[in-house]
Wavefront OBJ file of the C-alpha trace (Angstrom):
o trace
v -156.144 -59.253 218.883
v -152.781 -57.347 218.899
v -150.911 -60.640 219.383
v -152.648 -62.084 216.321
v -151.776 -59.062 214.312
v -148.162 -59.064 215.237
v -147.940 -62.802 214.575
v -149.274 -62.211 211.163
v -146.681 -59.544 210.535
v -143.902 -61.845 211.662
v -145.104 -64.784 209.462
v -145.418 -62.494 206.357
v -142.009 -60.950 206.800
v -140.377 -64.298 207.449
v -141.979 -65.638 204.261
v -140.645 -62.782 202.256
v -137.226 -63.146 203.751
v -136.919 -66.785 202.653
v -138.489 -66.140 199.323
v -136.465 -63.087 198.191
v -133.677 -63.375 195.682
v -130.213 -63.612 197.076
v -129.164 -60.326 195.557
v -128.080 -57.807 198.271
v -126.525 -55.371 195.812
v -128.697 -52.395 197.075
v -127.990 -52.779 200.829
v -126.453 -49.399 201.523
v -125.918 -50.050 205.118
v -123.354 -52.737 204.492
v -120.497 -51.213 202.610
v -118.245 -54.259 202.673
v -118.902 -57.630 201.311
v -117.005 -60.971 201.469
v -116.113 -62.144 198.022
v -116.997 -65.815 198.235
v -116.651 -68.579 195.677
v -119.688 -70.800 195.635
v -117.580 -73.918 196.169
v -116.626 -72.456 199.593
v -112.902 -73.002 199.082
v -112.021 -69.405 198.303
v -112.670 -66.767 200.967
v -111.032 -63.361 200.526
v -110.885 -60.604 203.006
v -113.788 -58.263 203.057
v -113.528 -55.650 200.337
v -114.973 -52.186 200.548
v -117.974 -51.908 198.251
v -117.582 -49.218 195.545
v -120.213 -46.447 195.376
v -120.570 -43.924 192.580
v -122.154 -40.886 194.123
v -121.613 -37.872 191.808
v -120.116 -39.922 189.008
v -121.641 -39.202 185.594
v -121.919 -40.782 182.158
v -121.555 -38.413 179.195
v -122.618 -38.843 175.574
v -119.675 -37.676 173.501
v -120.294 -36.781 169.846
v -117.620 -36.292 167.267
v -116.492 -37.465 163.818
v -113.483 -39.174 165.279
v -115.249 -40.006 168.551
v -113.363 -43.254 169.331
v -110.006 -41.468 169.119
v -111.278 -38.783 171.497
v -112.597 -41.400 174.023
v -109.293 -43.238 173.854
v -107.533 -39.980 174.646
v -109.817 -39.353 177.665
v -109.019 -42.898 178.939
v -105.310 -42.416 178.389
v -105.449 -39.310 180.446
v -106.960 -41.308 183.326
v -110.270 -40.974 185.045
v -112.608 -42.066 182.244
v -114.067 -45.389 181.171
v -115.702 -46.391 177.863
v -119.154 -47.823 178.248
v -120.608 -48.147 174.619
v -121.327 -46.370 171.454
v -121.052 -46.362 167.686
v -119.305 -44.521 164.920
v -120.870 -41.184 165.840
v -121.011 -41.199 169.589
v -119.674 -42.919 172.632
v -120.865 -43.074 176.258
v -118.069 -42.344 178.749
v -118.161 -42.939 182.523
v -116.552 -40.135 184.587
v -115.749 -40.542 188.341
v -116.968 -37.691 190.457
v -113.608 -36.106 191.096
v -112.909 -35.914 187.307
v -116.233 -34.627 186.066
v -115.275 -30.870 186.096
v -111.924 -31.518 184.477
v -113.334 -33.756 181.711
v -116.214 -31.440 180.964
v -113.814 -28.468 180.756
v -111.565 -30.394 178.382
v -114.491 -31.257 176.118
v -115.755 -27.714 176.113
v -112.289 -26.358 175.406
v -111.986 -28.578 172.389
v -115.535 -27.786 171.209
v -116.564 -31.378 171.458
v -120.249 -31.918 171.630
v -121.405 -33.805 174.708
v -124.420 -34.172 177.011
v -125.195 -35.850 180.300
v -126.561 -39.307 179.886
v -126.591 -40.243 183.616
v -126.597 -37.333 186.095
v -125.612 -39.499 189.067
v -124.521 -43.077 188.531
v -125.223 -44.234 192.048
v -128.838 -42.956 191.841
v -129.251 -45.042 188.688
v -127.719 -48.125 190.405
v -129.894 -47.677 193.516
v -133.088 -47.802 191.387
v -131.886 -50.566 189.132
v -132.695 -53.740 191.177
v -135.342 -53.457 193.860
v -135.445 -56.236 196.372
v -138.489 -58.566 196.625
v -139.763 -56.716 199.663
v -139.887 -53.450 197.626
v -142.228 -55.111 195.185
v -144.841 -55.821 197.788
v -147.706 -53.284 197.545
v -147.952 -50.916 200.506
v -145.260 -52.856 202.343
v -144.316 -49.727 204.323
v -147.673 -49.937 206.058
v -146.963 -53.331 207.655
v -145.702 -51.878 210.941
v -148.571 -49.342 211.220
v -150.986 -51.145 213.420
v -153.926 -49.132 212.223
v -153.363 -50.444 208.653
v -152.810 -54.112 209.317
v -156.087 -54.666 207.533
v -153.928 -54.853 204.357
v -152.843 -58.378 205.376
v -156.269 -59.641 204.604
v -156.902 -57.885 201.337
v -157.128 -59.823 198.025
v -154.043 -58.016 196.651
v -151.919 -59.179 199.604
v -153.316 -62.657 199.418
v -152.453 -62.923 195.747
v -148.916 -61.609 196.310
v -148.232 -64.002 199.158
v -149.631 -66.886 197.129
v -147.189 -66.096 194.393
v -144.271 -65.981 196.759
v -145.088 -69.128 198.720
v -146.207 -71.264 195.779
v -143.331 -70.558 193.464
v -142.029 -74.109 192.888
v -138.474 -75.042 193.680
v -136.546 -71.898 192.516
v -136.131 -68.240 193.186
v -136.090 -66.736 189.706
v -138.670 -64.086 189.103
v -137.514 -61.911 186.089
v -138.654 -58.969 188.143
v -135.215 -58.419 189.709
v -131.651 -59.380 188.916
v -130.522 -62.635 190.557
v -127.290 -63.789 191.872
v -125.368 -66.813 190.486
v -126.781 -69.232 193.108
v -130.343 -68.477 192.054
v -129.495 -68.833 188.364
v -127.798 -72.127 188.941
v -130.582 -73.285 191.235
v -133.043 -72.636 188.432
v -131.055 -74.744 185.911
v -131.015 -77.584 188.517
v -134.706 -77.177 189.084
v -135.380 -77.592 185.359
v -133.102 -80.619 185.143
v -135.003 -82.261 187.948
v -138.513 -81.408 186.771
v -138.072 -81.619 182.983
v -135.595 -84.498 182.794
v -137.026 -85.736 179.520
v -135.600 -82.717 177.647
v -133.207 -80.965 180.077
v -129.723 -81.844 181.312
v -127.289 -79.642 183.196
v -123.559 -79.885 183.545
v -120.391 -77.720 183.667
v -118.221 -76.699 180.769
v -115.362 -76.032 183.270
v -114.345 -73.775 186.084
v -113.591 -70.039 186.348
v -110.389 -68.475 187.695
v -111.823 -68.559 191.230
v -113.202 -72.084 190.973
v -116.764 -71.340 190.138
v -118.633 -73.813 187.901
v -119.526 -72.508 184.459
v -122.871 -74.308 184.155
v -124.631 -75.044 180.930
v -128.089 -76.410 180.163
v -128.914 -78.584 177.218
v -132.480 -78.452 175.997
v -132.927 -81.516 173.772
v -135.264 -81.882 170.905
v -135.287 -85.603 171.303
v -134.440 -86.066 167.606
v -131.483 -87.962 166.289
v -128.778 -85.871 164.677
v -130.491 -82.689 165.778
v -129.161 -79.316 164.713
v -127.256 -77.610 167.536
v -127.612 -74.073 168.676
v -125.204 -72.304 171.093
v -126.353 -69.390 173.235
v -124.373 -67.668 176.012
v -124.625 -64.583 178.209
v -122.736 -62.954 181.072
v -119.344 -62.765 179.430
v -118.953 -59.339 180.915
v -119.712 -59.085 184.615
v -121.547 -55.807 184.633
v -124.019 -56.713 181.920
v -126.684 -58.073 184.129
v -129.411 -57.903 181.508
v -127.581 -60.554 179.482
v -127.990 -63.517 181.965
v -131.497 -62.293 182.714
v -132.374 -62.472 179.066
v -130.703 -65.820 178.514
v -132.567 -67.334 181.527
v -135.786 -65.892 180.203
v -135.148 -67.680 176.921
v -134.375 -70.870 178.858
v -137.707 -70.568 180.721
v -139.674 -70.151 177.524
v -137.998 -73.086 175.701
v -138.547 -75.437 178.645
v -141.580 -74.344 180.647
v -143.589 -72.910 177.682
v -142.105 -75.128 175.049
v -145.258 -75.788 173.004
v -145.792 -72.006 172.468
v -142.599 -71.884 170.470
v -143.185 -74.804 168.179
v -142.417 -75.466 165.391
v -139.769 -72.848 165.341
v -137.484 -74.717 167.747
v -138.437 -78.246 166.769
v -135.528 -80.505 165.928
v -132.881 -78.190 167.567
v -130.787 -79.048 170.624
v -129.885 -75.786 172.511
v -126.674 -75.610 174.490
v -126.916 -72.564 176.731
v -124.478 -70.969 179.269
v -126.221 -68.077 181.151
v -123.096 -66.840 182.869
v -119.746 -67.314 181.053
v -117.911 -65.059 183.634
v -119.299 -66.123 187.045
v -116.551 -64.453 189.075
v -116.995 -61.145 187.354
v -120.746 -61.348 187.538
v -120.642 -62.027 191.317
v -118.027 -59.282 191.889
v -120.270 -56.777 190.055
v -122.951 -57.592 192.616
v -120.956 -57.695 195.785
v -118.323 -55.045 195.257
v -118.027 -53.033 192.058
v -121.253 -52.642 189.912
v -119.263 -51.525 186.802
v -116.867 -54.438 186.757
v -116.472 -55.973 183.265
v -113.546 -58.447 183.272
v -112.998 -61.788 184.904
v -110.979 -61.944 188.142
v -107.617 -63.375 186.963
v -104.596 -62.091 188.871
v -101.785 -60.331 186.998
v -98.307 -59.524 188.179
v -99.343 -56.226 189.746
v -102.413 -54.830 191.491
v -104.570 -54.790 188.249
v -107.018 -57.718 188.055
v -108.882 -59.303 185.213
v -109.071 -60.035 181.453
v -111.796 -58.927 179.066
v -113.092 -62.346 178.030
v -114.417 -61.003 174.697
v -110.884 -60.020 173.665
v -109.420 -63.411 174.633
v -110.793 -65.751 171.992
v -108.280 -67.504 169.648
v -109.157 -66.047 166.321
v -107.193 -62.976 165.198
v -106.300 -62.451 168.863
v -104.245 -59.449 169.817
v -105.249 -56.927 167.174
v -107.343 -53.756 167.099
v -109.656 -52.792 169.900
v -107.609 -54.631 172.559
v -104.923 -53.691 175.070
v -101.715 -55.356 176.221
v -101.868 -53.498 179.496
v -103.544 -55.479 182.194
v -104.950 -52.398 183.866
v -107.049 -51.643 180.763
v -110.756 -52.607 180.823
v -110.103 -54.305 177.443
v -106.984 -56.211 178.475
v -106.724 -59.218 176.104
v -104.738 -61.571 178.324
v -101.260 -62.927 177.903
v -102.240 -65.097 174.941
v -105.295 -66.388 173.103
v -107.414 -68.451 175.513
v -105.187 -67.607 178.465
v -108.368 -67.532 180.616
v -109.990 -70.748 181.847
v -113.494 -69.362 181.043
v -112.891 -68.836 177.322
v -110.742 -71.922 176.997
v -113.356 -74.136 178.631
v -116.262 -72.819 176.565
v -114.248 -73.140 173.279
v -113.220 -76.716 174.064
v -116.797 -77.581 174.884
v -118.065 -76.196 171.595
v -115.318 -77.788 169.468
v -116.163 -81.192 170.955
v -119.755 -80.718 169.757
v -119.306 -78.611 166.671
v -120.577 -81.275 164.195
v -123.999 -80.051 163.129
v -123.670 -76.881 165.283
v -125.218 -74.309 163.009
v -126.003 -71.313 165.141
v -124.201 -69.229 167.771
v -125.521 -66.170 169.656
v -123.659 -64.312 172.404
v -125.765 -61.782 174.340
v -124.138 -58.591 175.565
v -125.216 -55.121 176.582
v -125.776 -52.547 175.287
v -126.793 -50.592 172.236
v -129.561 -52.523 170.335
v -127.329 -54.050 167.743
v -127.346 -57.407 165.966
v -123.735 -57.657 164.969
v -122.310 -59.756 162.179
v -118.626 -60.907 162.047
v -115.978 -60.180 161.395
v -115.097 -57.700 164.147
v -111.389 -57.642 163.854
v -111.355 -55.685 160.598
v -114.033 -53.829 158.683
v -112.704 -54.826 155.198
v -113.040 -58.547 155.725
v -116.464 -60.218 155.774
v -117.561 -63.835 155.874
v -118.224 -65.295 152.486
v -121.923 -65.716 153.241
v -122.294 -62.258 154.848
v -125.381 -61.420 152.761
v -127.230 -64.465 154.034
v -126.242 -63.677 157.598
v -127.404 -60.153 157.171
v -130.733 -61.347 155.742
v -131.437 -63.505 158.761
v -130.326 -60.718 161.109
v -132.656 -58.276 159.464
v -135.560 -60.754 159.908
v -134.586 -60.982 163.596
v -134.676 -57.205 163.912
v -138.177 -57.178 162.364
v -139.222 -59.900 164.760
v -138.045 -57.852 167.722
v -139.863 -54.778 166.469
v -143.040 -56.821 166.076
v -142.615 -58.170 169.579
v -141.825 -54.973 171.637
v -141.425 -52.094 169.186
v -137.706 -51.863 169.818
v -135.467 -50.965 166.932
v -132.244 -53.002 166.610
v -129.563 -51.982 164.061
v -128.058 -54.741 161.899
v -124.602 -54.768 160.398
v -120.985 -55.701 160.544
v -119.607 -55.039 163.971
v -116.431 -53.348 162.845
v -118.286 -51.006 160.585
v -121.091 -50.077 162.986
v -118.962 -49.658 166.177
v -115.245 -50.185 165.807
v -112.796 -52.957 165.027
v -112.341 -55.396 167.914
v -110.111 -58.521 167.947
v -110.344 -61.782 169.818
v -114.170 -61.879 170.112
v -116.296 -64.944 170.392
v -118.475 -64.582 167.291
v -115.397 -64.185 165.029
v -113.994 -67.457 166.505
v -117.425 -69.188 166.057
v -117.420 -68.534 162.311
v -113.689 -68.317 161.515
v -112.512 -71.298 163.536
v -115.467 -73.442 164.634
v -117.195 -73.129 161.269
v -120.589 -72.261 162.693
v -122.778 -70.833 159.938
v -124.939 -68.254 161.778
v -122.927 -66.449 164.445
v -124.005 -63.142 165.990
v -123.290 -60.893 168.889
v -126.494 -59.227 170.100
v -126.093 -55.988 172.081
v -129.383 -55.764 174.019
v -131.434 -52.720 174.803
v -130.234 -50.101 177.207
v -133.054 -47.597 177.822
v -131.300 -44.401 178.894
v -128.824 -45.735 181.417
v -126.403 -47.930 179.518
v -125.912 -51.337 180.988
v -127.645 -50.153 184.174
v -131.095 -51.471 182.995
v -133.918 -51.177 185.418
v -135.209 -54.647 186.457
v -138.694 -53.684 185.320
v -137.396 -53.970 181.701
v -136.159 -57.578 182.062
v -139.148 -59.278 180.586
v -139.459 -56.813 177.697
v -135.793 -57.188 176.798
v -136.096 -60.923 177.314
v -138.842 -61.008 174.691
v -136.487 -59.265 172.320
v -133.717 -61.835 172.834
v -136.316 -64.636 172.468
v -137.567 -63.189 169.184
v -134.012 -63.046 167.777
v -133.228 -66.601 168.768
v -136.508 -67.945 167.306
v -135.799 -66.106 163.991
v -132.312 -67.698 163.706
v -133.790 -71.102 164.686
v -136.371 -70.730 161.914
v -133.561 -70.106 159.418
v -132.034 -73.481 160.405
v -135.115 -75.225 159.054
v -134.629 -73.650 155.534
l 1 2 3 4 5 6 7 8 9 10 11 12 13 14 15 16 17 18 19 20 21 22 23 24 25 26 27 28 29 30 31 32 33 34 35 36 37 38 39 40 41 42 43 44 45 46 47 48 49 50 51 52 53 54 55 56 57 58 59 60 61 62 63 64 65 66 67 68 69 70 71 72 73 74 75 76 77 78 79 80 81 82 83 84 85 86 87 88 89 90 91 92 93 94 95 96 97 98 99 100 101 102 103 104 105 106 107 108 109 110 111 112 113 114 115 116 117 118 119 120 121 122 123 124 125 126 127 128 129 130 131 132 133 134 135 136 137 138 139 140 141 142 143 144 145 146 147 148 149 150 151 152 153 154 155 156 157 158 159 160 161 162 163 164 165 166 167 168 169 170 171 172 173 174 175 176 177 178 179 180 181 182 183 184 185 186 187 188 189 190 191 192 193 194 195 196 197 198 199 200 201 202 203 204 205 206 207 208 209 210 211 212 213 214 215 216 217 218 219 220 221 222 223 224 225 226 227 228 229 230 231 232 233 234 235 236 237 238 239 240 241 242 243 244 245 246 247 248 249 250 251 252 253 254 255 256 257 258 259 260 261 262 263 264 265 266 267 268 269 270 271 272 273 274 275 276 277 278 279 280 281 282 283 284 285 286 287 288 289 290 291 292 293 294 295 296 297 298 299 300 301 302 303 304 305 306 307 308 309 310 311 312 313 314 315 316 317 318 319 320 321 322 323 324 325 326 327 328 329 330 331 332 333 334 335 336 337 338 339 340 341 342 343 344 345 346 347 348 349 350 351 352 353 354 355 356 357 358 359 360 361 362 363 364 365 366 367 368 369 370 371 372 373 374 375 376 377 378 379 380 381 382 383 384 385 386 387 388 389 390 391 392 393 394 395 396 397 398 399 400 401 402 403 404 405 406 407 408 409 410 411 412 413 414 415 416 417 418 419 420 421 422 423 424 425 426 427 428 429 430 431 432 433 434 435 436 437 438 439 440 441 442 443 444 445 446 447 448 449 450 451 452 453 454 455 456 457 458 459 460 461 462 463 464 465
């Protein structure tokens, strides 16, 4: 009997091992990871994984809060996460927490702790598949092996084993290979409406894959959606892949809203940064382009060729918001822009998903005094999207001009979409954050995915008017 029981344990554990997502971001035992390009041609030396024990995120409140945050960053030891006109969230490494808090207190600047320990937040963000198995810790307790025959266990194992052809779950954050595998799965199994290709390659040679979901109608209206422009914003690709799933696998549920529209969707614009944020540094935002010194990466949402180089950017390549050497200096932005321009005829909508803040942002970002000529119409549709989100999940998203709501930022994709490509409805959507910034617990993926879906469907409906 013991042999049978232990065989069952082995079979179940083996099944989970081959079914779990490829994300190993929470493996504390392995503090070094090899940074590998998926094409296998780029293998770097093992890099020590960054941990954030004792680091904190502070909410800083002040009338001139952006100026204060910039001062903290200039002093070293602080990093901007997100915020608006009244407050900003600032990441402080462990060694600098006392000094920064003392400085804020000395200047009578209001602040409070948003994240007590950043590593604790990260550790709870993305549970592995095995952690989601009920009572999994009992498996090796011989007296409790009865669990293997319970209905709950049987249902769970059925779900794991019968999932067809892909690893995506929307219960955890997935690595690039899983995301691309899902796109390929859809292309193979829904070939009547789905095609998959590459808009180009990243700095490190990764493909930047897109999926086209076709309406099957001649001269269809085109709708662009992207995510993952910033590596650390994991909820963005998760939301975009959720939308893809709904529009392909549950297509009829979203008719007639999406009828007659061809969707072009890139889940991960910045594959190198996304992978690096999984393997090495969870808070990594930029791509992985190499500069002339030890500082790496360009902020891809400061690199677009419309009003490039102005406010809200940096010419120093060690800055988190380094804009690059010139507009479209990075292959990621250049490839996406070229792809859109080649297809811009009848492209009427553009949404770029970011994190965080619960904003639906309307161009222009580069200057608060300048608005698109049809700003009122853009705002009306955005307000409807916010109402749709509220009806879907209860979440409240703020609508407005991005420069006025947050701060002026130049070289962003939505500005380029309207100002250069001539796309009518262009928005940046900053997704929900809960209470941990862009470290969003995986249990919230589906809820936030529904919010992104509601926004896209609202804009799609406007295209029919």
